[in-house]
C-alpha positions in Angstrom: 0.0 0.0 0.0 1.2 3.5 -0.8 0.3 5.7 2.1 1.1 9.4 2.4 2.7 10.7 5.6 -0.5 12.8 6.3 -4.1 11.8 5.9 -7.2 13.8 5.7 -9.9 13.1 8.2 -12.4 10.5 6.8 -15.3 13.0 6.6 -13.2 15.5 4.7 -11.8 12.9 2.4 -15.2 11.4 1.6 -16.6 14.9 0.8 -13.7 15.7 -1.4 -13.9 12.5 -3.4 -17.7 12.8 -3.8 -17.4 16.4 -5.1 -14.6 15.3 -7.5 -17.0 12.6 -8.9 -19.7 15.3 -9.0 -17.9 17.3 -11.7 -19.3 14.9 -14.3 -22.9 15.0 -13.1 -22.8 18.8 -12.6 -21.4 19.3 -16.1 -24.3 17.3 -17.7 -27.4 17.6 -15.6 -27.1 21.4 -14.9 -27.0 21.8 -18.7 -30.5 20.3 -19.3 -32.5 23.5 -18.6 -30.2 25.4 -21.0 -30.8 23.3 -24.0 -33.8 25.2 -25.4 -31.9 28.5 -25.2 -28.7 27.0 -26.7 -30.8 25.6 -29.6 -32.4 29.0 -30.2 -29.0 30.8 -30.1 -26.8 28.3 -32.0 -28.9 26.0 -34.0 -32.4 27.4 -34.5 -33.0 25.5 -37.8 -32.4 22.1 -36.1 -33.1 22.4 -32.3 -32.5 18.6 -31.9 -28.8 19.3 -32.4 -28.6 21.0 -29.0 -28.7 17.5 -27.5 -25.2 17.0 -28.8 -24.0 19.4 -26.1 -24.5 16.5 -23.7 -23.3 13.6 -25.8 -20.1 15.4 -27.0 -19.1 16.0 -23.4 -19.6 12.3 -22.6 -17.7 11.3 -25.8 -14.7 13.4 -24.7 -14.9 11.8 -21.3 -15.0 8.3 -22.7 -11.9 9.0 -24.8 -10.0 10.5 -21.9 -11.0 7.6 -19.6 -8.7 5.3 -21.7 -5.6 7.2 -20.9 -5.9 9.0 -17.5 -5.5 5.8 -15.4 -2.2 4.8 -17.0 -0.9 8.4 -17.1 -1.6 8.7 -13.3 0.5 5.5 -12.8 3.3 7.2 -14.6 3.2 10.8 -13.4 1.4 10.5 -10.1 -2.2 11.2 -9.1 -2.2 15.0 -8.5 -0.5 16.1 -11.7 -3.0 14.2 -13.9 -5.9 15.5 -11.9 -4.5 19.1 -12.3 -3.9 18.6 -16.0 -7.4 17.3 -16.5 -8.8 20.2 -14.5 -7.0 22.7 -16.7 -8.4 21.1 -19.9 -11.9 21.1 -18.2 -11.7 24.8 -17.4 -10.4 25.7 -20.9 -13.2 23.7 -22.5 -15.9 25.3 -20.3 -14.6 28.8 -20.9 -14.5 28.1 -24.7 -18.1 26.8 -24.6 -19.2 29.9 -22.7 -17.9 32.1 -25.6 -19.1 29.8 -28.4 -20.9 31.6 -31.3 -21.5 28.5 -33.5 -22.7 25.0 -32.7 -19.4 23.5 -34.1 -17.3 25.5 -31.6 -19.7 24.5 -28.8 -19.4 20.8 -29.5 -15.6 21.0 -29.9 -15.4 22.9 -26.6 -17.5 20.3 -24.8 -15.3 17.5 -26.1 -12.3 19.3 -24.6 -14.2 19.7 -21.4 -15.0 16.0 -21.4 -11.4 15.0 -22.0 -10.4 17.1 -19.0 -13.0 15.7 -16.6 -11.8 12.2 -17.2 -8.7 13.1 -15.1 -10.5 13.9 -11.8 -13.2 11.2 -12.5 -10.8 8.2 -12.9 -7.9 9.3 -10.8 -10.1 10.0 -7.7 -10.9 6.3 -7.7 -7.2 5.5 -7.9 -6.6 7.8 -4.9 -9.1 5.9 -2.8 -7.5 2.6 -3.9 -4.1 3.9 -2.9 -5.3 4.7 0.6 -7.8 2.0 1.4 -8.5 -1.6 0.6 -11.2 -4.2 1.0 -14.2 -3.3 3.1 -12.7 0.1 4.1 -12.5 1.0 0.4 -16.0 -0.2 -0.2 -17.3 1.9 2.7 -15.5 5.0 1.5 -16.9 4.6 -2.0 -20.4 3.9 -0.7 -20.4 7.1 1.4 -19.0 9.1 -1.5 -21.6 7.7 -3.9 -24.4 8.5 -1.4 -23.3 12.2 -1.5 -22.8 12.0 -5.3 -26.4 10.8 -5.9 -27.7 14.2 -4.6 -26.0 16.1 -7.4 -28.2 15.0 -10.3 -31.2 15.9 -8.1 -30.1 19.5 -7.5 -28.0 20.3 -10.6 -30.9 21.0 -13.1 -32.6 23.2 -10.5 -29.4 25.1 -9.8 -28.8 25.4 -13.6 -32.3 26.8 -14.1 -31.6 29.6 -11.4 -28.3 30.5 -13.1 -30.0 30.7 -16.5 -32.8 32.8 -15.1 -30.6 35.4 -13.5 -27.4 35.3 -15.6 -28.2 33.7 -18.9 -27.3 30.3 -20.4 -23.6 31.1 -20.9 -23.2 31.6 -17.2 -23.7 27.9 -16.7 -20.4 27.2 -18.3 -18.6 29.7 -16.1 -20.2 28.0 -13.1 -18.3 24.8 -14.2 -15.1 26.9 -14.0 -15.9 28.1 -10.5 -16.8 24.5 -9.4 -13.5 23.2 -10.7 -11.5 25.9 -9.0 -13.1 25.2 -5.7 -13.0 21.3 -5.8 -9.6 20.9 -7.5 -8.1 23.7 -5.5 -9.3 22.0 -2.3 -7.8 18.7 -3.5 -4.4 20.2 -4.5 -4.0 22.1 -1.2 -5.3 19.5 1.2 -4.8 16.0 -0.3 -1.2 14.7 -0.3 0.1 12.8 -3.3 -0.7 9.1 -2.8 1.6 7.5 -5.4 5.3 8.0 -4.5 7.9 8.2 -7.3 9.3 4.8 -6.5 5.9 3.1 -7.1 5.3 4.7 -10.5 5.2 2.7 -13.8 6.2 3.8 -17.3 3.4 4.7 -19.7 3.6 2.4 -22.7 1.0 2.5 -25.4 1.9 -1.0 -26.3 0.9 -2.2 -22.8 -2.5 -0.5 -23.3 -3.0 -2.2 -26.6 -1.9 -5.6 -25.2 -4.3 -5.1 -22.2 -7.2 -4.3 -24.6 -6.4 -7.4 -26.7 -6.3 -9.6 -23.6 -9.5 -8.2 -22.1 -11.5 -8.9 -25.2 -10.1 -12.4 -25.4 -12.3 -13.3 -22.4 -15.9 -14.1 -23.4 -17.4 -12.7 -20.1 -15.5 -9.4 -20.6 -16.7 -9.0 -24.2 -20.3 -9.9 -23.4 -20.4 -7.8 -20.2 -19.0 -4.8 -22.1 -21.4 -5.3 -24.9 -24.4 -5.2 -22.6 -23.0 -2.2 -20.8 -22.7 -0.4 -24.2 -26.5 -1.0 -24.6 -27.3 0.2 -21.1 -25.3 3.4 -21.6 -27.0 3.9 -25.0 -30.4 3.8 -23.2 -29.2 6.0 -20.3 -27.6 8.7 -22.5 -30.5 8.6 -25.0 -32.9 9.3 -22.2 -30.7 12.0 -20.7 -30.4 13.7 -24.2 -34.2 13.6 -24.9 -35.9 14.1 -21.6 -35.8 17.9 -21.4 -37.3 18.2 -24.9 -40.0 15.7 -24.0 -40.9 17.7 -21.0 -40.9 20.9 -23.0 -42.5 19.8 -26.3 -44.6 16.8 -25.5 -46.0 17.7 -22.2 -45.6 21.5 -22.1 -43.9 21.2 -18.6 -40.6 22.7 -19.4 -40.8 25.1 -16.4 -41.4 22.2 -14.0 -38.6 20.0 -15.5 -35.9 20.7 -12.8 -38.3 19.7 -10.0 -39.5 16.5 -11.7 -35.9 15.6 -12.6 -34.9 16.0 -8.9 -37.7 13.5 -7.9 -36.6 11.1 -10.7 -33.0 11.2 -9.5 -33.8 10.8 -5.9 -36.0 7.7 -6.4 -33.7 6.1 -9.0 -30.8 6.7 -6.6 -32.1 4.0 -4.3 -31.3 1.3 -7.0 -27.7 1.0 -5.8 -28.8 0.5 -2.2 -31.3 -2.2 -3.2 -28.6 -3.8 -5.4 -26.1 -3.9 -2.6 -28.6 -5.6 -0.4 -29.8 -8.2 -2.9 -26.8 -9.0 -5.2 -25.0 -11.2 -2.7 -28.1 -13.4 -2.3 -29.4 -13.4 -5.9 -26.3 -13.0 -7.9 -25.2 -10.4 -10.4 -26.8 -12.1 -13.5 -30.2 -12.2 -11.9 -30.0 -8.5 -10.9 -28.9 -7.6 -14.5 -31.7 -9.7 -16.0 -34.3 -8.1 -13.7 -33.2 -4.6 -14.6 -33.3 -5.2 -18.3 -36.5 -7.2 -18.1 -38.2 -4.3 -16.2 -37.0 -1.9 -18.9 -38.4 -4.1 -21.7 -41.9 -4.0 -20.0 -41.9 -0.2 -19.4 -40.5 0.7 -22.8 -43.1 -1.5 -24.6 -45.9 0.1 -22.4 -44.8 3.6 -23.5 -44.3 2.4 -27.1 -47.9 1.1 -27.3 -49.3 4.2 -25.6 -47.5 6.4 -28.1 -48.7 4.3 -31.1 -52.3 4.0 -30.0 -52.8 7.4 -28.4 -51.0 9.8 -26.0 -48.6 8.8 -23.3 -49.9 9.8 -19.9 -47.5 12.0 -18.1 -47.5 9.7 -15.0 -46.5 6.8 -17.2 -43.6 8.8 -18.7 -42.3 9.8 -15.3 -42.4 6.1 -14.1 -40.7 5.0 -17.3 -37.9 7.6 -16.8 -37.4 6.5 -13.2 -37.2 2.9 -14.5 -34.5 3.9 -17.0 -32.2 5.4 -14.3 -33.1 2.7 -11.9 -32.1 0.1 -14.5 -28.7 1.7 -14.8 -28.2 1.4 -11.0 -29.0 -2.3 -11.1 -27.1 -3.1 -14.2 -23.9 -1.1 -14.8 -22.1 -1.8 -11.6 -22.8 -5.6 -11.8 -21.7 -5.7 -15.5 -18.4 -4.0 -14.4 -17.9 -6.5 -11.7 -18.5 -9.5 -14.1 -16.2 -8.0 -16.7 -13.4 -7.5 -14.2 -13.5 -11.1 -12.9 -10.9 -12.6 -15.3 -8.7 -9.5 -15.5 -7.8 -8.8 -11.9 -4.1 -8.9 -12.8 -4.5 -5.9 -15.0 -7.4 -4.3 -13.2 -6.4 -0.7 -13.7 -5.9 -1.0 -17.5 -9.0 -3.2 -17.8 -11.1 -0.6 -16.0 -10.0 2.1 -18.4 -10.7 -0.2 -21.3 -14.3 -1.1 -20.3 -15.1 2.5 -19.2 -13.8 4.0 -22.5 -15.3 1.5 -24.9 -18.7 1.4 -23.1 -19.0 5.2 -22.9 -17.8 6.0 -26.5 -20.0 3.3 -28.1 -22.9 4.2 -25.8 -22.8 7.7 -27.0 -22.7 6.5 -30.7 -26.0 4.7 -30.0 -27.6 7.5 -28.0 -26.9 10.4 -30.4 -29.1 9.1 -33.3 -31.9 8.2 -30.8 -31.8 11.8 -29.5 -31.6 13.4 -32.9 -34.6 11.4 -34.1 -36.9 13.2 -31.5 -40.1 14.1 -33.3 -42.1 15.8 -30.5 -43.1 12.5 -28.9 -41.3 9.8 -26.8 -41.7 7.3 -29.7 -38.0 7.3 -30.9 -36.7 6.9 -27.4 -39.3 4.2 -26.6 -38.4 2.2 -29.8 -34.6 2.6 -29.0 -34.9 1.5 -25.4 -37.2 -1.4 -26.2 -34.7 -2.7 -28.8 -31.6 -2.1 -26.7 -33.1 -3.6 -23.5 -34.3 -6.7 -25.4 -31.0 -7.3 -27.1 -29.2 -6.8 -23.7 -31.6 -9.3 -22.0 -31.0 -11.9 -24.7 -27.2 -11.5 -24.4 -27.3 -11.9 -20.6 -29.6 -15.0 -20.8 -27.8 -16.8 -23.6 -24.3 -15.5 -23.4 -23.5 -14.9 -19.7 -24.8 -18.3 -18.4 
């Protein structure tokens, strides 16, 4: 174990790690209320393109995820976090000044590349300092705090937009990064001493990727995770437009999204209580099976009439709830045969699942036609395919 000479108190450390994780959620969820104004300002002829402000950020994060873990093993944890934060701030400032949609999307990719540093390396810091049940407890407490961010971020974003305009949301990302990363750089000692660092070799990354996908369980688990991310990102991209256009409830969106996030956040708690008794495959199958049922219900309601608002809310909760039951268990199953290269394997699965998940989600979001139909068709197909893969491939 690599332990620094000075440790933060556990409450301060948990709060710091949780807020570092929260940079991702804050940079996506607080943007949701701004999408109509961004569409009007930058892409009035094709307002669906405003959804790409979300998916381009996630795409950049997925690409960065592949490299930040190995880079932190080479240069240390804090330099990589600081470098990522600098990119994040540059991307956010560029987005705040963007006058065209192309500049906006390029800026968001840069911002996503940057946020991969704090997101991935924060986990490595926890792993450097804690192990076993202690690490699990730290991560659980941090994730409990983290789950509050998606609940409050759209509401906070809506207030910023109302008083300062949509461009101010991007400058709030800059402020958030200065506070969190400044706190980490001042208070948290480096956790990887020079003698424990390893050289960064692209060849080792390629070899690890080749080995990972030589295992059937890794390949299938990653494939199902791609489908799950496709559903999750597709929902995240479309939900604000559905509230605004389909149900004429755009002003209420931040409050409904907070309720959705808080209810769906209980999925990880339920999973933690049941997975030991029922097993990971059953929990994954249940989550995907539940999604098939709800997606088909919304699909049929859309085809034969109008979707009741209550049904849409329940369906959206089920999508985020499904992610809480499925993604963590898929990660655990994929990592079983690759424990000897766990760091590299974690980067591989995170990057591949995120990038390809975005590739699936973007067309679903761009197909929005004023109703939930494109999203319902997409989630019904993706959840059915995932369910079949789990039942036939992961036995």
